[in-house]
N, C-alpha and C positions, 0 to 999 in steps of 0.2 A: 790663238784665236780669241774672239770676243765671247764672253759669257755674261748672261743676264740673270740677276737674282730673281727667283720666282716670287719673293715676298715684297720687296721694295722697288724692283725693276732697275736697280743700279746696274751699270755695265762695267766690266773690267777686262783686262787683257790676261789670258791664261796661257802659259807656256805650252807648246805642243806636246811635250813629253808627259804632261799631266792630263791631257785631253783624252781620257779613257772612260768608257761607260762605267758608271758605278762609283767613280772616284768621289770621295766626300770633300765638299768645298764649304768654306764659311765666308759669308758676305762681310766685308770690313766696315760696312755702313750700318746695317741693321742686325748683324751677328747671326743671321739665320744659317743653319747648316742644311745642305741639300746635296743630293746625289747628281753628278754630272750626267746629262742625257744628251748625246750628240744630236739626235733628231730634233728634239725640242729646242735646243739652242740654235740650230741652223734656221729654224722657223722664225725665231725672234731676233735675229741679228739686225743691227742698224749701226749708224755711226756713233763712235764714242763721243761724249760731250767734252768740250774744252774746259779744263780746270786748271787754275794756277797751281804750280807746284814749287815748293821751296827749292831754290837753286842748288842742285847737286850735279849739274851736267846731264848728259843724255841718259845715263844709267839711272840717276835719281828720279828723272821724270817717269821712266818706265816703272820703277819699283814703287813710286808713290801711289799708283793706282792698281798695283798688282793684287789679284785675288789670292789669298794665302790658301795653300792646299793642305788638307788634313788627310795624310796617308799613313798607313800603319808602319811603314819602314822607310829607310832612305830619306827622301826629302821632307817627310813629316816629322823628323826628329826634333828640329829646332822648335817648332810650334808646340809639340807635345811637352817637351822639357820645360819650357818657360811659361806656358799659359794654360795647360790643361788641368793642373791640380791647384786646389786652394786649401788653406789650413782648416782643420776641423773647428777650431775656435780661436777668436782673436786673443792676442797676448794681454796680460795685465799691464797696467801702467809701469810697474817696476820692471817687468820683463821687456817691455818696449824700450824703456830708457836704457837698459843694458844692451839691447840689441843694436841701438843706433848711437851709442855714446861717442863713437869716434867718427861720426858723420857730422860735418858742419855745413853751414850755408853762407854764401857770399853773393854780393851784387844783387841782393833782393830789393825789388822796387815795385811800386804800383802806379798805374796811370789809367786814364780813360781814353777810349778810342771811339770815334763816331763811325759806326758801321752803316752802310747804305741800305742794308736789309733788316738788321736787328735793332738799330738805334744805338744807344750807348752800350759799350762793353767795358766792364771793369777788369783790368788785367793785372795779375800778380805773376812776376817771373823772377828767376834767379838761378843759382847753380848750387848743387850739393857736391861737396868735396869728400872723397874717401880718405880718411886718415888712419884706417885700419892697416895693419901690415899685409893683410891678404886681400885679394881682389873681391869685390862685391858686385851685386847686380840687382836689377829690378827694384830700384829705389822708388818709393811712393811718398808723396807729400799730401798734407791736408791743409787747405786754406780756409779762412773764415773772415767775414766782414762784420763789423760791429757798429752799433749806434753810439751816441754820446754817453749812454748809461752802461756801456760795455755789454749790452745784450746782443747775442749773435743774430744777425739778420739772415745769414745763409752760410753753409759750409759745403765744401766739395773736396773729394779726393781725386788725385791724378797721378798716374805713372809718369815718371820723368823720362826724358829722352828727346822731346820735341818742343821746339819753339816756333811760332809763326812769325812771318815778317809783318811789318806795319801794313804793307799793301794787302796781304791776306786778311789781316784783322779788319781792314776797311771795306773789303768787297765780298768776302765769302759769306755764305749763309751759316746759321748756327750749326746745322747738320754737317756742312762741309768742314767747318772748323773743328768740330768734335771728331770727325773722321780722321783728319790730319793729326790731331793730338794723340789719337789712339792707334796710329798706324803701326802695325806690328813690325814691319821692316825697319822703320826708323828707331823704334824702341830697342829692337835686337842689335841695331848698329851702335847706338849711343848709351844704352843703359844695361849692358851686359859685360861681364869680365872687366870691370872698371878697376885699374890698378891703384896702388897707394899714390895719393896725390892727384888722381884723375878726377874729372868733373863730369857731372850729369846735369844738363840743362833741364829746367822745368818751366811750365806755364800753366796757370789756372785761370779760366775765364768765367766771369759772372755776367750773364746776358740780361739786358734791361734791368740793371741793379736798382734796388729800392732807394728812395730818397733818404737822406740822413746818415749816410755812411761817415763815421767819424774816425775809424781806424781799421786796420786789418791785422791778421796774424797768419803765420804759416809754420808748420812743423813737419818733421819727417816721421812717418807712421809705419814704414815697413822697408825692409831690405833683405835680400837673400844672399846666402853664401854661394860661391861658385862650386858646383859639384866636382869632386876630383875624378879623374879618369878611372873607370871601373867601379864607381859608386852605384848604389841601387837606382838613383835617379837616371843615371846614364844607361844602366842595363835594361830597365823597364821600357825605355824609349826606343830600344833597338827593335 
């Protein structure tokens, strides 16, 4: 059934098995968490807007706008495991270098796109390759753009796993592009349990970038180990 976010009014398809009163939901656009209320949702239902979706067949089109469900057991396991916890403090530069030492980048490039809603968009994209012997997941990168004096004009962090097509970059709004880049289903599909030699695509977007960009830089700033079966991370998510 269709569900409407009470904060930003975005509408999503919710599988019927999750359509129970009191179920906790998170909007994939504005990140608001709210309790599902059947009576309220039925009163606000309307047609879903047409949105371009990266081609993955019929299933991909459905999952691309799926409202992720936060439940305490069963279906809520994947979301809780990968996105609910954050580290208490960021690692030092030495710890970070050790943590990502066997992750490499390839096919990194930058280019401008003329977007019909935003204007110019500065795009940085590439792939992170896992050279560790064990699987890794939730790779994050940080990109920066610099002027001719090597002064940072802007920096931005992004979880890997999603790249937009040229068509999407040309026609979607900033809000829609950010929603696709942070789509939890795509990230769980492409940026978890990455084997040795596996690749994670990434894309970072700077909207209406300032004049005077002379160069750019991108680095890997985080990665997670894949929890072993029976580990504490798995147990607490059950």
